[in-house]
C-alpha positions as CSV (number, residue, x, y, z in Angstrom):
1,M,71.3,56.2,109.8
2,R,68.9,59.1,109.9
3,N,69.3,62.1,107.6
4,F,68.5,65.5,109.1
5,D,67.6,68.5,106.9
6,L,68.8,71.7,108.6
7,A,67.2,74.0,105.9
8,P,64.4,75.1,108.3
9,L,67.0,76.1,110.8
10,Y,68.7,78.3,108.2
11,R,65.3,79.9,107.2
12,A,64.1,80.6,110.7
13,T,67.2,82.0,112.4
14,V,69.5,84.9,112.0
15,G,73.1,84.8,113.2
16,F,73.2,81.1,114.1
17,D,75.0,80.1,110.9
18,Q,78.1,78.8,112.8
19,L,75.9,76.6,115.0
20,A,74.0,75.2,112.0
21,D,77.2,74.6,110.1
22,L,78.7,72.8,113.1
23,M,75.6,70.5,113.4
24,D,75.7,69.9,109.6
25,R,79.4,69.1,109.8
26,V,79.0,66.7,112.7
27,L,76.1,64.9,111.2
28,T,77.9,64.4,107.8
29,D,81.3,63.6,109.2
30,T,80.3,60.6,111.3
31,N,80.1,58.2,108.4
32,T,83.4,59.2,106.8
33,A,85.4,60.0,109.9
34,A,89.1,59.1,109.2
35,S,90.9,57.1,111.9
36,Y,94.4,57.8,110.7
37,P,96.4,59.1,112.4
38,P,95.1,58.5,115.9
39,Y,94.9,61.5,118.2
40,N,93.9,62.7,121.7
41,I,92.4,66.0,122.8
42,E,92.9,66.8,126.4
43,K,92.1,69.7,128.7
44,T,95.3,70.8,130.5
45,A,93.8,73.7,132.4
46,D,90.6,75.7,132.6
47,D,91.3,77.5,129.3
48,A,94.1,75.4,127.9
49,Y,94.0,72.3,125.7
50,R,96.4,70.0,124.0
51,I,96.0,67.9,120.8
52,T,98.4,65.0,120.6
53,I,98.7,63.2,117.3
54,A,100.6,59.9,116.7
55,V,102.9,60.7,113.8
56,A,105.4,57.8,113.9
57,G,107.8,57.8,110.9
58,F,107.4,61.5,110.1
59,S,110.2,64.0,110.7
60,D,109.7,67.7,111.6
61,E,110.2,68.6,107.9
62,D,107.3,66.3,106.8
63,L,104.8,67.9,109.2
64,T,102.8,71.1,108.6
65,V,100.6,72.8,111.3
66,E,98.7,75.9,110.3
67,V,95.6,77.9,111.3
68,R,93.3,79.3,108.7
69,E,89.6,80.0,108.3
70,G,88.9,79.3,112.0
71,A,90.4,75.8,111.8
72,L,93.6,74.0,112.7
73,F,95.1,72.0,109.8
74,V,97.7,69.3,110.5
75,S,99.1,67.6,107.5
76,A,102.0,65.4,106.6
77,R,103.7,64.5,103.4
78,K,106.4,61.9,103.5
79,S,109.6,63.2,101.9
80,K,111.3,61.1,99.1
81,E,112.2,57.7,100.5
82,D,115.4,55.9,99.9
83,S,114.9,53.7,96.9
84,D,117.5,51.2,98.0
85,R,115.5,50.1,101.1
86,V,113.7,46.8,100.9
87,F,110.9,46.1,103.4
88,L,110.0,42.5,104.3
89,H,107.1,43.8,106.3
90,R,105.8,47.4,106.4
91,G,103.6,47.9,109.4
92,I,104.2,51.5,110.2
93,A,101.7,53.6,108.3
94,N,103.4,56.7,107.1
95,R,101.0,57.7,104.4
96,A,100.2,61.3,103.8
97,F,97.3,62.8,105.8
98,E,95.4,65.9,106.6
99,R,93.5,66.3,109.8
100,R,91.3,69.3,110.5
101,F,90.1,70.6,113.9
102,H,87.6,73.4,113.9
103,L,88.4,76.0,116.6
104,A,85.9,77.7,118.8
105,D,85.9,81.5,119.0
106,H,88.9,83.0,120.8
107,V,90.9,79.8,120.8
108,R,94.4,80.2,119.5
109,V,97.4,77.9,119.0
110,T,100.3,78.7,121.3
111,G,102.8,76.2,120.1
112,A,103.6,72.8,118.7
113,S,106.3,70.2,119.5
114,H,107.3,66.9,118.0
115,V,108.7,64.4,120.5
116,N,109.1,60.6,120.3
117,G,106.7,60.3,117.4
118,M,104.0,62.4,119.0
119,L,103.0,65.8,117.7
120,N,101.7,68.0,120.6
121,I,99.8,71.1,119.7
122,D,98.9,73.5,122.6
123,L,95.9,75.7,122.5
124,V,94.5,78.4,124.8
125,R,91.1,80.1,124.9
126,E,91.5,83.8,125.5
127,V,88.2,85.7,125.9
128,P,88.6,89.4,125.4
129,E,88.0,91.7,128.3
130,A,85.0,93.3,126.5
131,L,83.2,89.9,126.4
132,K,83.8,88.9,130.0
133,P,80.9,89.4,132.4
134,R,81.3,92.5,134.7
135,R,79.5,93.4,137.9
136,I,78.0,97.0,137.7
137,E,77.9,99.1,140.9
138,I,74.4,100.4,141.7
139,A,74.7,104.0,142.6
140,N,72.8,105.7,145.4
141,G,70.9,108.8,144.6
142,D,70.8,110.8,141.3
143,T,74.2,109.6,139.9
144,V,73.7,108.0,136.5
145,E,77.3,107.2,135.8
146,A,77.8,103.5,135.4
147,K,81.0,102.1,136.9
148,A,82.3,98.5,136.6
149,V,83.4,97.3,140.0
150,E,85.1,94.0,139.1
151,T,85.3,91.4,136.4
152,V,83.3,88.3,137.4
153,D,85.0,85.0,136.9
154,V,82.8,82.5,135.2
């Protein structure tokens, strides 16, 4: 495995801290990537996404979904189990976990549902009007007033 030093990138650029942090995070997380619980990330529309996490054995009360510091945190803590249960084989992993998903700018969580052992988290990307590209009308003559004609869909 190669080790990359991103220090020159930090010294030579201004305003690209998020990109450098993302690259650093990806390069360091590949060796220690957790595989529990399994999950899918799907694109459901042009600006809509769904994260589906297999959480068999957990109830709604055991699961926590929250957004903080530009990341989505999904965690589960198994509530107190019945001490009178005796397992001959325990194949369903219901150990505690915390899974973190870093969110891009303007991505927000719109809802979460827990159905048939699957936790579905819906996300949508909403770009503010001020950041959307606009076509500017070119005036004829001496008029200097700029006027946006329409918002250009990307």
